C-alpha positions as protocol buffer text, in pm:
chain_id: "A"
residue {
  index: 1
  type: MET
  ca { x: 9674 y: 17519 z: 8815 }
}
residue {
  index: 2
  type: LYS
  ca { x: 9590 y: 17530 z: 8466 }
}
residue {
  index: 3
  type: ILE
  ca { x: 9405 y: 17768 z: 8250 }
}
residue {
  index: 4
  type: GLU
  ca { x: 9052 y: 17641 z: 8194 }
}
residue {
  index: 5
  type: ALA
  ca { x: 8760 y: 17748 z: 8012 }
}
residue {
  index: 6
  type: GLY
  ca { x: 8494 y: 17938 z: 8201 }
}
residue {
  index: 7
  type: LYS
  ca { x: 8737 y: 18140 z: 8414 }
}
residue {
  index: 8
  type: ILE
  ca { x: 8855 y: 18510 z: 8416 }
}
residue {
  index: 9
  type: ILE
  ca { x: 9207 y: 18542 z: 8430 }
}
residue {
  index: 10
  type: GLU
  ca { x: 9480 y: 18810 z: 8414 }
}
residue {
  index: 11
  type: ILE
  ca { x: 9766 y: 18752 z: 8180 }
}
residue {
  index: 12
  type: VAL
  ca { x: 10088 y: 18888 z: 8093 }
}
residue {
  index: 13
  type: TYR
  ca { x: 10142 y: 18818 z: 7723 }
}
residue {
  index: 14
  type: LEU
  ca { x: 10409 y: 18870 z: 7473 }
}
residue {
  index: 15
  type: ASP
  ca { x: 10250 y: 18942 z: 7118 }
}
residue {
  index: 16
  type: ARG
  ca { x: 10371 y: 18862 z: 6795 }
}
residue {
  index: 17
  type: SER
  ca { x: 10579 y: 19201 z: 6763 }
}
residue {
  index: 18
  type: GLY
  ca { x: 10762 y: 19171 z: 7090 }
}
residue {
  index: 19
  type: LYS
  ca { x: 10528 y: 19383 z: 7293 }
}
residue {
  index: 20
  type: ILE
  ca { x: 10434 y: 19275 z: 7648 }
}
residue {
  index: 21
  type: THR
  ca { x: 10079 y: 19356 z: 7739 }
}
residue {
  index: 22
  type: GLN
  ca { x: 9848 y: 19271 z: 8056 }
}
residue {
  index: 23
  type: ARG
  ca { x: 9514 y: 19178 z: 8002 }
}
residue {
  index: 24
  type: ASN
  ca { x: 9198 y: 19056 z: 8177 }
}
residue {
  index: 25
  type: ILE
  ca { x: 9043 y: 18774 z: 7970 }
}
residue {
  index: 26
  type: GLU
  ca { x: 8728 y: 18539 z: 7991 }
}
residue {
  index: 27
  type: VAL
  ca { x: 8847 y: 18203 z: 7866 }
}
residue {
  index: 28
  type: HIS
  ca { x: 8619 y: 18017 z: 7631 }
}
residue {
  index: 29
  type: GLY
  ca { x: 8854 y: 17716 z: 7530 }
}
residue {
  index: 30
  type: VAL
  ca { x: 9207 y: 17577 z: 7553 }
}
residue {
  index: 31
  type: ARG
  ca { x: 9319 y: 17344 z: 7242 }
}
residue {
  index: 32
  type: ASP
  ca { x: 9623 y: 17266 z: 7080 }
}
residue {
  index: 33
  type: GLY
  ca { x: 9821 y: 17537 z: 7269 }
}
residue {
  index: 34
  type: LEU
  ca { x: 9580 y: 17819 z: 7183 }
}
residue {
  index: 35
  type: ILE
  ca { x: 9329 y: 18012 z: 7429 }
}
residue {
  index: 36
  type: ARG
  ca { x: 9005 y: 18135 z: 7265 }
}
residue {
  index: 37
  type: ALA
  ca { x: 8879 y: 18416 z: 7495 }
}
residue {
  index: 38
  type: THR
  ca { x: 8727 y: 18762 z: 7535 }
}
residue {
  index: 39
  type: ASP
  ca { x: 8958 y: 19054 z: 7612 }
}
residue {
  index: 40
  type: ILE
  ca { x: 8758 y: 19192 z: 7905 }
}
residue {
  index: 41
  type: GLY
  ca { x: 8880 y: 19565 z: 7843 }
}
residue {
  index: 42
  type: SER
  ca { x: 8786 y: 19575 z: 7473 }
}
residue {
  index: 43
  type: GLY
  ca { x: 8499 y: 19327 z: 7447 }
}
residue {
  index: 44
  type: ALA
  ca { x: 8682 y: 19186 z: 7144 }
}
residue {
  index: 45
  type: PRO
  ca { x: 8739 y: 18805 z: 7069 }
}
residue {
  index: 46
  type: ARG
  ca { x: 9107 y: 18705 z: 7094 }
}
residue {
  index: 47
  type: ALA
  ca { x: 9327 y: 18414 z: 7051 }
}
residue {
  index: 48
  type: PHE
  ca { x: 9647 y: 18375 z: 7279 }
}
residue {
  index: 49
  type: ARG
  ca { x: 9918 y: 18128 z: 7203 }
}
residue {
  index: 50
  type: GLU
  ca { x: 9982 y: 17951 z: 7562 }
}
residue {
  index: 51
  type: SER
  ca { x: 10361 y: 17968 z: 7511 }
}
residue {
  index: 52
  type: ASN
  ca { x: 10339 y: 18355 z: 7467 }
}
residue {
  index: 53
  type: ILE
  ca { x: 10165 y: 18371 z: 7828 }
}
residue {
  index: 54
  type: LEU
  ca { x: 10442 y: 18473 z: 8041 }
}
residue {
  index: 55
  type: ALA
  ca { x: 10252 y: 18491 z: 8349 }
}
residue {
  index: 56
  type: TRP
  ca { x: 9866 y: 18419 z: 8472 }
}
residue {
  index: 57
  type: GLN
  ca { x: 9671 y: 18449 z: 8792 }
}
residue {
  index: 58
  type: PRO
  ca { x: 9306 y: 18423 z: 8861 }
}
residue {
  index: 59
  type: THR
  ca { x: 9157 y: 18778 z: 8853 }
}
residue {
  index: 60
  type: LYS
  ca { x: 9076 y: 18993 z: 9146 }
}
residue {
  index: 61
  type: LYS
  ca { x: 8729 y: 19038 z: 9273 }
}
residue {
  index: 62
  type: GLY
  ca { x: 8538 y: 19313 z: 9107 }
}
residue {
  index: 63
  type: VAL
  ca { x: 8665 y: 19223 z: 8749 }
}
residue {
  index: 64
  type: THR
  ca { x: 8340 y: 19096 z: 8582 }
}
residue {
  index: 65
  type: ALA
  ca { x: 8266 y: 18994 z: 8223 }
}
residue {
  index: 66
  type: SER
  ca { x: 8026 y: 19227 z: 8034 }
}
C-alpha cells in the first residue's frame, strides 16, 4: 500500500527536533517526498516528509475529518 490523496491515515512521525509523534491526518497530496495533509487532531494544515514517517496505517473506523 502507498499513501494516497483523499485518505485518512494514522502516522508515527519523527519531527525535525527528533521527537516522535503519532497523528491522524487527512492526506491532500503527495509529491516529491512531501505529504500535504490536515492534522485531524488540531485541524491545522501540515506538511510531512515521507522519509520521516516511521509507520502508517489506514485509520480505524470512527476517525473522521472535521
